[in-house]
Backbone as JSON, one array per atom type, in Angstrom:
{
  "sequence": "MESTPRWGITLPLRSMPLPDQRDLVAALPDLGYTDAWSSEVNGADAFTPLAAAALWTTGLRFGTAIAGIYTRGPALLAMNAATCASLAPGRFVLGIGTSSPVIVEDWNGLKLDRPYQRARDTLRFLRAALAGEKVSGEFDAFASIRPPRSHRGSPWPTCGRAWCGSPPPSRTGRSPTGSPPRTCRRCARWPGRTAS",
  "N": [[165.81, -55.89, 102.78], [166.47, -58.78, 100.15], [164.52, -60.46, 97.53], [163.57, -64.02, 95.91], [162.35, -63.35, 92.96], [159.69, -65.11, 91.4], [157.87, -66.95, 89.12], [155.56, -67.77, 87.79], [152.69, -70.21, 86.18], [149.79, -70.67, 84.48], [147.99, -73.6, 84.87], [145.69, -76.1, 83.13], [147.79, -76.4, 80.21], [146.02, -74.35, 77.5], [145.87, -75.4, 75.25], [146.4, -77.75, 74.62], [145.61, -81.64, 75.32], [145.12, -82.3, 78.73], [146.5, -84.61, 79.63], [148.95, -84.52, 78.56], [150.39, -82.96, 78.85], [152.2, -84.17, 80.42], [155.66, -84.03, 79.59], [156.1, -81.54, 79.23], [154.82, -79.91, 82.28], [156.48, -81.48, 83.7], [160.05, -80.11, 82.67], [159.47, -77.38, 83.26], [160.6, -76.5, 86.15], [163.61, -76.6, 85.78], [163.03, -74.91, 83.62], [162.75, -71.74, 84.63], [160.53, -71.24, 85.73], [159.42, -71.1, 88.57], [155.95, -71.8, 90.01], [153.04, -72.69, 89.59], [150.08, -72.29, 89.02], [146.03, -72.26, 89.26], [142.79, -72.53, 88.05], [139.42, -72.0, 87.96], [136.95, -71.87, 85.67], [135.79, -72.19, 82.65], [136.67, -74.43, 82.05], [139.11, -76.67, 82.98], [138.74, -78.03, 86.78], [139.8, -76.27, 89.38], [141.92, -77.97, 90.63], [142.32, -80.36, 89.94], [144.39, -80.12, 87.74], [146.49, -79.53, 88.94], [146.85, -81.55, 91.26], [147.76, -83.83, 88.86], [149.98, -82.23, 87.94], [151.51, -82.13, 90.49], [152.35, -84.48, 90.3], [154.48, -84.63, 88.41], [156.81, -83.33, 89.11], [158.79, -82.31, 91.24], [159.41, -79.45, 92.04], [158.3, -77.07, 91.85], [155.25, -75.08, 93.38], [152.59, -75.08, 94.21], [149.4, -73.74, 93.16], [145.66, -72.66, 94.23], [144.15, -70.58, 92.13], [141.25, -68.42, 91.47], [139.55, -71.41, 93.76], [135.84, -71.33, 93.82], [133.74, -69.9, 96.39], [131.69, -70.53, 96.33], [130.13, -72.85, 94.57], [131.29, -75.12, 95.31], [131.27, -76.55, 98.92], [132.02, -75.66, 102.21], [133.28, -77.96, 103.19], [134.26, -79.92, 100.98], [136.18, -78.6, 100.27], [137.94, -78.28, 101.72], [138.53, -81.2, 101.27], [139.86, -81.79, 98.33], [141.62, -79.35, 98.7], [143.8, -80.39, 101.04], [143.98, -83.56, 99.67], [145.46, -81.59, 97.57], [147.84, -80.99, 99.16], [148.94, -82.57, 99.86], [149.36, -84.03, 98.39], [151.93, -82.06, 97.23], [153.71, -81.5, 99.35], [154.15, -79.24, 101.97], [153.96, -77.9, 99.8], [151.35, -76.6, 98.42], [149.01, -74.54, 97.7], [145.91, -72.72, 99.15], [143.91, -70.97, 97.08], [141.2, -69.12, 97.64], [137.65, -67.54, 96.77], [134.71, -66.27, 96.03], [134.0, -66.16, 92.91], [132.06, -64.78, 90.47], [129.06, -63.54, 89.43], [127.68, -64.26, 86.74], [128.91, -66.66, 87.1], [127.88, -68.21, 89.24], [125.78, -68.04, 90.02], [124.31, -67.97, 87.31], [125.32, -70.38, 86.06], [125.19, -72.43, 87.55], [123.06, -71.76, 89.2], [122.24, -70.61, 91.83], [122.24, -68.95, 94.65], [124.24, -65.66, 95.38], [124.61, -65.12, 97.63], [125.21, -63.7, 100.37], [128.37, -62.02, 100.04], [130.83, -61.58, 101.51], [129.91, -62.71, 104.02], [129.93, -65.51, 103.9], [132.56, -65.88, 102.34], [133.83, -66.31, 105.3], [133.4, -67.11, 106.56], [133.36, -69.79, 105.44], [136.05, -69.51, 105.29], [137.56, -69.61, 108.0], [136.0, -72.58, 108.53], [137.52, -73.55, 107.18], [140.25, -73.95, 108.1], [140.25, -74.13, 110.45], [139.24, -76.94, 110.37], [141.2, -78.48, 108.83], [143.29, -78.25, 109.7], [142.67, -80.72, 111.03], [141.01, -80.14, 112.83], [136.87, -81.48, 114.05], [134.19, -79.87, 111.78], [131.92, -78.6, 112.4], [128.59, -77.45, 113.52], [126.37, -74.38, 113.84], [127.4, -71.61, 110.77], [126.93, -67.99, 110.19], [126.39, -68.13, 107.37], [126.46, -70.46, 106.8], [125.17, -74.53, 107.34], [127.14, -77.01, 109.35], [126.43, -80.29, 109.57], [127.59, -82.24, 111.39], [127.44, -86.47, 110.24], [125.55, -88.81, 111.51], [125.99, -90.69, 114.52], [126.05, -93.35, 114.35], [126.72, -94.23, 111.54], [129.26, -93.16, 110.6], [131.98, -93.75, 109.21], [131.26, -95.38, 108.1], [131.22, -96.04, 105.09], [129.42, -96.95, 102.22], [125.72, -96.53, 103.23], [123.04, -98.48, 102.34], [121.52, -96.99, 100.59], [123.79, -96.14, 98.79], [124.43, -93.87, 99.3], [125.53, -91.09, 100.29], [125.91, -91.27, 104.18], [123.03, -91.67, 104.78], [121.68, -92.08, 106.68], [120.88, -94.81, 106.37], [120.88, -98.32, 107.26], [123.51, -100.13, 106.61], [123.51, -102.41, 103.94], [123.91, -106.36, 103.58], [125.71, -108.46, 102.57], [124.52, -110.48, 100.75], [122.62, -108.46, 99.54], [120.28, -109.25, 100.97], [117.82, -107.86, 103.38], [118.24, -107.56, 106.83], [116.63, -109.39, 108.05], [116.36, -110.71, 106.28], [114.62, -110.77, 104.12], [113.26, -109.29, 100.21], [115.23, -106.17, 99.97], [113.87, -103.06, 100.3], [113.3, -100.55, 99.63], [115.28, -97.05, 100.51], [114.38, -95.71, 103.36], [115.41, -93.03, 103.59], [115.62, -91.62, 101.59], [114.75, -93.02, 99.62], [115.79, -94.22, 97.18], [117.1, -97.23, 95.58], [118.83, -100.13, 97.5], [122.18, -100.08, 97.07], [122.33, -98.48, 95.08], [122.8, -96.17, 92.37], [121.85, -92.82, 91.87], [119.93, -92.24, 88.78]],
  "CA": [[165.82, -57.04, 101.89], [166.57, -58.29, 98.77], [163.55, -61.45, 97.6], [163.99, -63.64, 94.63], [161.22, -63.23, 91.87], [158.8, -66.83, 90.94], [157.67, -66.82, 88.09], [154.38, -68.84, 87.54], [152.38, -70.76, 85.13], [149.37, -71.4, 83.86], [146.93, -74.57, 84.25], [146.48, -76.49, 82.3], [147.71, -75.3, 79.2], [144.44, -74.89, 77.11], [146.22, -76.43, 73.69], [147.09, -78.86, 74.07], [144.81, -81.68, 76.96], [145.85, -82.14, 79.89], [147.7, -85.84, 79.71], [150.12, -85.06, 77.02], [151.41, -81.83, 79.91], [153.15, -84.39, 81.69], [156.67, -83.14, 79.85], [156.88, -79.77, 79.7], [154.96, -79.43, 83.35], [158.61, -81.79, 84.38], [160.25, -79.3, 82.47], [159.19, -75.86, 84.04], [161.46, -75.47, 86.82], [164.31, -76.27, 84.79], [162.89, -73.64, 82.27], [163.43, -70.8, 85.69], [159.64, -71.88, 86.54], [158.71, -71.83, 90.29], [155.07, -71.5, 90.26], [151.92, -73.02, 88.97], [148.34, -71.81, 89.22], [145.34, -73.19, 88.66], [141.5, -71.59, 88.29], [138.11, -72.15, 87.46], [136.02, -70.77, 85.43], [135.2, -73.56, 81.92], [137.38, -75.5, 81.56], [138.68, -77.47, 84.45], [138.3, -78.05, 88.11], [141.19, -75.82, 89.84], [142.47, -78.94, 91.23], [142.8, -81.57, 88.99], [145.29, -80.09, 86.49], [147.78, -79.07, 90.29], [147.46, -82.78, 91.24], [148.39, -84.27, 87.76], [151.75, -82.5, 88.05], [152.23, -82.55, 91.59], [153.17, -85.95, 90.64], [154.87, -84.96, 87.29], [157.2, -82.33, 89.32], [159.31, -81.29, 92.57], [159.93, -78.31, 91.35], [157.0, -76.34, 92.39], [154.7, -74.38, 94.84], [151.18, -75.12, 93.43], [148.27, -73.18, 94.12], [144.77, -72.16, 93.01], [143.72, -69.11, 92.06], [141.01, -69.3, 92.78], [137.94, -71.92, 93.82], [134.87, -71.19, 94.17], [133.18, -70.92, 97.7], [130.23, -71.43, 96.8], [130.16, -73.94, 93.83], [131.51, -76.44, 96.75], [131.14, -76.91, 99.98], [133.24, -76.29, 102.8], [133.74, -79.65, 103.46], [134.93, -80.5, 99.69], [136.93, -77.78, 99.64], [138.99, -78.99, 102.91], [139.08, -82.49, 100.95], [140.38, -81.04, 97.74], [142.93, -79.15, 99.02], [143.99, -81.57, 101.39], [144.31, -83.55, 98.66], [146.54, -81.47, 97.18], [148.83, -80.91, 99.95], [149.4, -84.69, 101.09], [150.68, -84.92, 96.77], [153.2, -82.0, 96.97], [153.78, -81.66, 100.41], [154.89, -77.77, 101.6], [154.29, -76.38, 98.06], [150.61, -75.96, 97.32], [148.63, -73.48, 97.74], [144.89, -72.76, 98.09], [143.32, -69.88, 97.04], [139.99, -69.5, 97.48], [136.76, -66.68, 96.74], [132.99, -65.84, 95.5], [133.8, -66.23, 92.52], [131.53, -64.35, 89.45], [127.56, -63.59, 89.11], [127.44, -65.42, 85.51], [129.06, -68.56, 87.48], [127.4, -68.38, 90.51], [123.92, -67.39, 89.98], [123.5, -68.48, 85.96], [125.42, -70.92, 85.35], [125.31, -72.93, 88.48], [121.75, -71.79, 89.07], [122.89, -70.67, 93.05], [122.28, -67.41, 95.09], [125.07, -65.21, 95.14], [123.95, -63.9, 98.54], [126.2, -62.31, 101.41], [129.54, -63.04, 100.28], [131.44, -61.51, 102.55], [129.74, -63.53, 104.97], [130.23, -66.75, 103.04], [134.01, -65.91, 102.59], [134.71, -65.83, 106.13], [132.84, -68.6, 107.46], [134.26, -70.56, 104.6], [137.8, -70.1, 105.89], [137.21, -69.92, 109.89], [136.01, -73.5, 108.22], [139.3, -74.39, 106.01], [141.56, -73.01, 108.72], [139.61, -75.73, 111.28], [139.1, -78.41, 109.17], [143.52, -78.96, 107.4], [143.95, -77.99, 110.93], [142.44, -81.46, 111.43], [139.79, -80.13, 113.74], [136.32, -82.08, 113.74], [134.38, -79.48, 112.06], [130.2, -79.16, 113.18], [127.86, -75.93, 113.92], [125.55, -73.21, 112.7], [128.31, -70.41, 110.35], [126.25, -67.12, 109.82], [126.57, -68.28, 105.8], [126.3, -72.41, 105.93], [125.23, -74.99, 108.61], [128.0, -78.45, 108.86], [126.49, -80.39, 110.07], [127.76, -84.22, 111.25], [126.8, -87.2, 110.1], [124.64, -89.56, 113.1], [127.03, -91.48, 115.07], [125.86, -94.86, 113.25], [127.74, -93.92, 110.46], [130.4, -92.41, 111.22], [133.4, -94.31, 109.26], [130.52, -96.2, 106.53], [131.19, -94.69, 103.64], [128.78, -97.58, 101.91], [124.96, -97.04, 103.13], [122.01, -99.11, 101.6], [121.96, -96.91, 98.92], [124.71, -95.38, 97.39], [125.11, -91.98, 98.85], [126.84, -91.19, 101.9], [125.24, -90.37, 105.41], [121.43, -91.6, 104.49], [121.19, -93.05, 107.66], [120.24, -96.13, 106.29], [122.15, -99.82, 108.16], [124.34, -101.06, 105.98], [123.23, -103.68, 103.0], [124.46, -107.43, 103.75], [127.17, -109.22, 101.51], [123.46, -110.77, 99.87], [121.88, -108.48, 99.04], [118.95, -108.95, 102.27], [117.77, -106.99, 104.73], [119.11, -108.87, 108.23], [115.38, -110.27, 108.05], [116.16, -111.96, 105.31], [113.34, -110.67, 102.97], [114.47, -108.63, 100.29], [115.78, -104.97, 100.3], [113.23, -102.19, 99.89], [114.23, -98.88, 98.47], [115.75, -96.44, 101.63], [113.36, -95.13, 103.84], [115.3, -91.38, 104.14], [115.95, -91.06, 100.21], [113.5, -92.99, 98.33], [116.35, -95.17, 96.56], [117.26, -99.14, 96.53], [119.64, -100.35, 97.91], [123.52, -100.45, 96.67], [122.16, -97.81, 93.68], [122.82, -94.71, 92.88], [120.62, -92.11, 91.59], [120.12, -92.29, 87.43]],
  "C": [[164.75, -58.09, 100.47], [165.41, -60.26, 98.8], [163.07, -61.83, 96.26], [162.83, -63.32, 93.85], [161.29, -64.84, 91.49], [158.32, -65.83, 90.31], [156.48, -68.15, 87.43], [154.2, -69.1, 86.35], [150.73, -71.54, 85.36], [148.13, -72.25, 84.13], [146.29, -75.53, 84.18], [146.52, -75.61, 81.39], [146.81, -75.82, 78.23], [144.56, -75.96, 75.61], [146.35, -77.29, 73.25], [145.34, -80.32, 75.69], [145.42, -82.06, 77.59], [147.38, -83.72, 80.91], [149.19, -85.23, 79.47], [150.53, -83.65, 78.1], [152.44, -82.47, 80.16], [155.02, -83.49, 81.48], [157.23, -82.54, 80.17], [156.68, -79.78, 81.16], [156.12, -79.43, 84.23], [159.52, -80.24, 83.91], [160.19, -77.48, 83.1], [160.55, -75.03, 85.28], [162.39, -75.47, 85.7], [163.89, -74.47, 83.73], [162.52, -71.95, 83.21], [161.48, -71.14, 85.68], [159.4, -72.13, 88.3], [157.26, -72.23, 90.73], [154.55, -71.99, 89.23], [150.43, -73.18, 89.25], [147.82, -72.83, 88.72], [143.86, -72.69, 88.56], [140.37, -72.52, 87.78], [136.79, -71.53, 87.34], [134.51, -71.84, 83.99], [136.25, -74.41, 81.49], [137.83, -76.51, 82.65], [139.06, -77.09, 85.05], [139.99, -77.1, 88.42], [141.79, -76.94, 90.1], [143.03, -80.0, 91.06], [144.57, -81.11, 88.48], [147.11, -79.88, 87.72], [148.37, -80.7, 90.42], [148.23, -83.82, 90.26], [149.32, -83.97, 88.12], [153.02, -81.99, 89.6], [152.48, -83.91, 91.19], [154.01, -85.64, 89.24], [156.59, -83.58, 87.99], [157.43, -81.78, 90.99], [159.4, -80.58, 92.68], [159.36, -77.16, 91.98], [156.14, -75.83, 92.58], [153.06, -74.55, 93.36], [149.51, -73.98, 93.93], [146.96, -73.24, 93.05], [144.09, -71.12, 93.37], [142.19, -68.8, 90.62], [139.6, -70.54, 92.51], [136.97, -71.2, 94.49], [134.3, -71.55, 95.11], [131.48, -71.32, 97.81], [129.47, -72.39, 95.27], [130.73, -75.65, 94.75], [131.91, -76.26, 97.83], [132.27, -76.55, 100.75], [134.06, -76.92, 102.62], [134.44, -80.89, 102.25], [135.99, -79.47, 99.42], [138.89, -77.58, 100.84], [139.19, -80.3, 102.34], [139.58, -81.94, 100.04], [141.32, -80.15, 97.97], [143.83, -80.44, 99.87], [144.56, -82.81, 100.89], [145.9, -83.73, 98.23], [147.55, -81.44, 98.58], [149.44, -81.96, 100.02], [150.15, -84.8, 99.64], [152.31, -83.71, 96.38], [153.24, -81.17, 98.2], [155.29, -79.8, 100.99], [155.04, -76.8, 100.2], [153.12, -76.6, 97.69], [149.82, -74.44, 98.95], [147.0, -72.44, 97.6], [144.49, -71.48, 98.21], [141.72, -70.44, 96.8], [139.02, -67.81, 97.72], [135.39, -66.4, 96.19], [132.88, -65.97, 94.36], [132.51, -64.96, 91.33], [129.89, -64.53, 89.64], [126.93, -64.55, 88.14], [127.81, -66.73, 86.44], [128.6, -69.14, 88.12], [125.79, -69.04, 90.76], [123.19, -68.18, 87.84], [123.69, -69.84, 85.35], [125.89, -72.2, 86.23], [123.67, -72.76, 89.03], [122.0, -71.59, 91.33], [122.92, -69.33, 93.41], [123.48, -66.9, 95.38], [124.82, -64.42, 96.51], [125.0, -63.84, 99.49], [127.52, -62.89, 101.53], [130.68, -63.04, 101.3], [131.31, -62.58, 103.9], [130.5, -65.19, 105.15], [131.86, -67.18, 102.82], [134.72, -66.19, 103.64], [134.49, -67.07, 106.97], [133.36, -69.66, 106.78], [135.87, -71.07, 105.6], [138.24, -70.15, 107.15], [136.82, -71.95, 109.59], [137.0, -74.59, 107.85], [139.72, -74.95, 107.36], [140.87, -73.94, 110.09], [140.11, -77.21, 110.78], [140.61, -78.9, 108.79], [144.0, -78.52, 108.87], [143.94, -80.04, 111.57], [141.43, -81.76, 112.39], [138.48, -80.8, 113.06], [135.52, -81.01, 113.54], [132.62, -79.21, 112.48], [129.17, -77.84, 113.61], [127.29, -75.71, 112.69], [127.4, -71.93, 112.36], [126.89, -69.43, 110.56], [125.93, -67.38, 108.05], [125.88, -69.47, 106.03], [125.92, -72.86, 107.38], [126.94, -76.06, 107.96], [127.9, -79.05, 110.04], [126.96, -82.54, 110.23], [127.24, -84.8, 110.79], [126.3, -87.73, 111.49], [126.26, -90.49, 112.63], [127.81, -93.08, 114.46], [126.73, -95.06, 112.03], [128.59, -93.61, 109.94], [131.58, -93.3, 110.48], [132.91, -95.26, 107.6], [130.69, -95.92, 105.6], [130.06, -95.16, 102.36], [127.11, -97.96, 102.04], [124.19, -98.54, 102.1], [121.67, -98.64, 100.57], [122.29, -96.26, 98.48], [125.3, -94.63, 98.54], [124.84, -91.81, 100.97], [125.96, -91.1, 102.82], [123.31, -90.6, 105.81], [121.05, -91.45, 105.69], [120.59, -93.93, 107.34], [121.15, -97.42, 106.73], [122.71, -100.55, 106.58], [123.84, -101.89, 105.1], [124.34, -105.32, 103.62], [125.23, -107.9, 102.79], [126.16, -109.68, 100.56], [122.23, -109.82, 99.49], [119.88, -107.61, 99.76], [118.74, -108.09, 102.43], [118.35, -108.43, 105.8], [117.99, -109.8, 108.62], [115.93, -111.13, 107.56], [115.26, -111.4, 104.0], [114.42, -109.4, 101.98], [114.21, -107.52, 100.38], [114.84, -104.09, 99.69], [115.05, -101.35, 99.38], [114.24, -97.82, 100.24], [114.69, -95.49, 102.05], [113.45, -93.5, 104.51], [114.98, -90.96, 102.49], [115.15, -92.57, 98.73], [114.22, -94.43, 97.31], [116.63, -96.33, 96.84], [118.44, -99.45, 96.59], [121.2, -100.61, 96.62], [123.71, -99.49, 95.5], [122.58, -96.9, 93.71], [121.68, -93.76, 91.49], [120.78, -92.06, 89.97], [120.34, -90.64, 87.21]]
}
């Protein structure tokens, strides 16, 4: 069986700002490129360049090589992947990995603990979430707890922090009793404001 060789390029190119790469990315298929890959170390994140490139050309397959599983939670990875997949239907590949002690521990202050279990559990989570399942429960390396039923679908609870557990504010900025708003009981933020 003979296979067609694939030719890839890493995006974004470091020599120019991402928005200035539009015409070059659009020309890549005509130059013989088949793939565009992105990673995250100390420049752009792994997903934004691919999302932009997916809007600039339909002739490339896109993929992350790799998106870190410690610096992004599994739900956020699923959201990022689903967004890129929607921009490049059938042409997006999600590559995940543990990253490195320097990036995870030194730069982000996280523990690079049990990498095999974390990778396995993240993959299990992603497979289910990207298949459209609602994922909730305990994994060996992390837990995924769904928000309280009363706030599913309510994007801005009182404090402006998703799923804090407070009722949404009224349009007047006053509580349902008519009194001025107090800080959110769960996260101590003022209604409608985010932390600085």
